[in-house]
N, C-alpha and C positions, 0 to 999 in steps of 0.2 A: 530347702536345704540351704539357699539362699538368705533366706527368711530367716530361719533359726540361727546360723553363724550370725545375723545382723541386731538379733536381739539379743544373744547372747552377749556379744560384744561391747554393745548399747549398754545392758542394763549393768553389764561389770564397771563399764565407764561410767556412769552414772553415778552408780555406788560410791564407786571410789570418790568423786568429784563433787557431790554433792554430800560426801558424809561429816562434814561440821554444820548442813542444816541437820542433816537427821540428827545428831549428836545433839543440837542446840532445842529442835522440836523434842526432842523425845524430854529432853531436861526440864523444860517449859511444863510440859505436860505433866511429870511428876511431881512438879514444885505445886505447881498450884492445882490440878487435881488429883494426884496420888496416882497407885496406882490399880490396873495396870495400863500402860501405854501404848499396846498395842490393842487394836481389837481385832479378833479374830473370828472367821463365819465359814461356814462350810457353803462352799459354790458349786455347781455344775460346771467341768467342764468339756472339753476336744472328747468325745465319742460317749458325752452319758458320764464321764466319771467324776467322783467327788472327789475335793481338794480343800486344801485352808488357804481360804486369801485373808490378806494383812492387810491393814490400814493403821495409820495412828488414828487413838482414841477421841472421839469429837461428842461421846453423851455419856451417860453416866451407865453405867454396867445394867445387865440382866441376863439372868442365869438363862434364858430361852436365846438370849442373842447370836448362840455360835448357830443353833437351826433355824432362826431367820424369820423373827417376828418383825412385822412392818410396822415401821415407824417411819415413813414421806408423808411431809405434809403435818409430823407433828414436833413442831421444835423446842419442845418443854425441855425434851431431858439432855437439847445441847449445850455443852457449856462454854460459856466465853470464847474461852482459847479453840473449844470445839469449832463456833461456828466461825471463827476468822480462818483456820484452815481449811473449811469446805468452801469458803469465799474465793481461797486462792490457790485451791487445788492441792495445798501441800501435804494432806493427808492421805492422798493416794500415791504420795514418792515410794514406802514402803513395799509397793507389790511391784516394785524393782524387782524384787528380792522373788517374786512367783515369776518374776519371766525367766531369771538366769535359771530359776530350775527347770525351767521350762512347763509350767502350770499356764501360763499365761504367754499371750505375746508383748510385745509391744502397740501394736494396732490389731484389731482386730471386737470381735461382739463384747459388748459389756458382760460376765457373767452373772448368771442369777439366781435366785436358793430354788432349793428342789420345787418348793410350789410352786411359783411361776411356771418350772420347766413343765410339770404335769397338769398345767391350765393349756398351754397349747404342745403336748406334744409331738405332734407331726410337723410341725414348725418349726422347730427349736433343733430337731433330729440333721433336718438341712442347714440350720444354722449355727450347729456343734462340728458339722462336718470339719473347720477349722479350729484352731485354738480361739478361745478368749483374751480379749485384749484389753490396755488401760483407757485405750481409746481407739472413734471410732466417729461415723457421722451423726450416730444417734447421741452422743455426749458432746456433741459439738451445741447439737442443736435442743437438745433438752436441758443443756446446761443449768437452767432457775426451774429444774424440776421440782424441786422443795415449795417453793414457790407458787406453782401451776396447783398442786396438788391440797397445798393448805387451802385453797379458794375454791375445794370440790366441796359437795359436802356429804360426801363417803368418800374418803382417798382413796380406798381400799380397791374400791369398785370400780371408780374413776380410773387407775391402773390400770384394773386387771382386765376393763371392759375396752379401755379407749387409747394408755397411753402404750399399754405394751402392745397392744398388735402395731401400733406403728411404727413403737421399735423395731419389731420384728418385718416388717416392710425393708426399715432400712437398711437392716442384720442380714437378710435376704440379697437384697442389692449389692450389697460390700461382697457378701459372698460370693455373688455371681459373675461384680465387675474389677473386684481384687485386684492388684498389680504391685511390682514392688516398689516403682516408682509414684503410685500413687497412695501406698502407705506412708513413703516420706512425707506426701505432698499436705498428709493426715497429721502426720505427727506435728510438721511444723503452723498447721491450721489453729491446732490445739494449743500450742504455744502464745498463737496471738489469740485465740479468745481468752486464754487467761490474762493476755497484760492489754488485751483491748477491749473487754465485756461490752457484749450487744453487739458484735462487729458480724457476728458470725451463729448468734444462740436465733432460735424460733422468736420470728415476727408476725404480726399478721394473722397469726393461725397457719402459716404456711411453710414448706420446705421446699428449697428448689436442689435439686441433685445436681444441677447443671453446674451451681455455685460450687460444689464439691469436684466436680471433675468428674460427674456420672453422667449417664444419657437421657436420664427421662426424669420426671418428677410426681410428686405427690404430694394430696394434701393432707398436711397434716392438725390435730384439731387444734 
């Protein structure tokens, strides 16, 4: 209850305070890249229920995008404006509306499309005991995920067989150890990650949970 109240207050406040930024970004996308301004995609939320996640559009559109086409590691469709929005994470700001609605939380495991949830259903059943979030430990350490996948011979297979299982390790650890003050800590670390890229990002193939305030560590690819 405290977490949900916290999410509602901060998302409402964020939408109000950031409304000039949201309007400016929307206007730039509309002028330079055209309509639509927002990207909508069906993701899997708490208890396995679908919801529509919204972001600022950063790529040229595809009809199958709503169902979750896989484009990670392929930057061909990313627009110049979109590249900036992705780098600064400004494309994520509309998800404050998802938080306000109750589909998401400020902090929680990142929501996936049904295709990737079905790849590891038992593990996702544990992860989706909580609301998905805008940020979490995996978001921080895999901040440069697209560059990582771009180097793979088969980005989709590498994501399925290597990246996603390790993300699930992080998600499950978060679900087991989450606290209200731990969430606040993650929010500040996310802000630092955006302002100081590389400080908390994936380095030398490992992730330290202790740096994130968690009790254990895990080697990631």
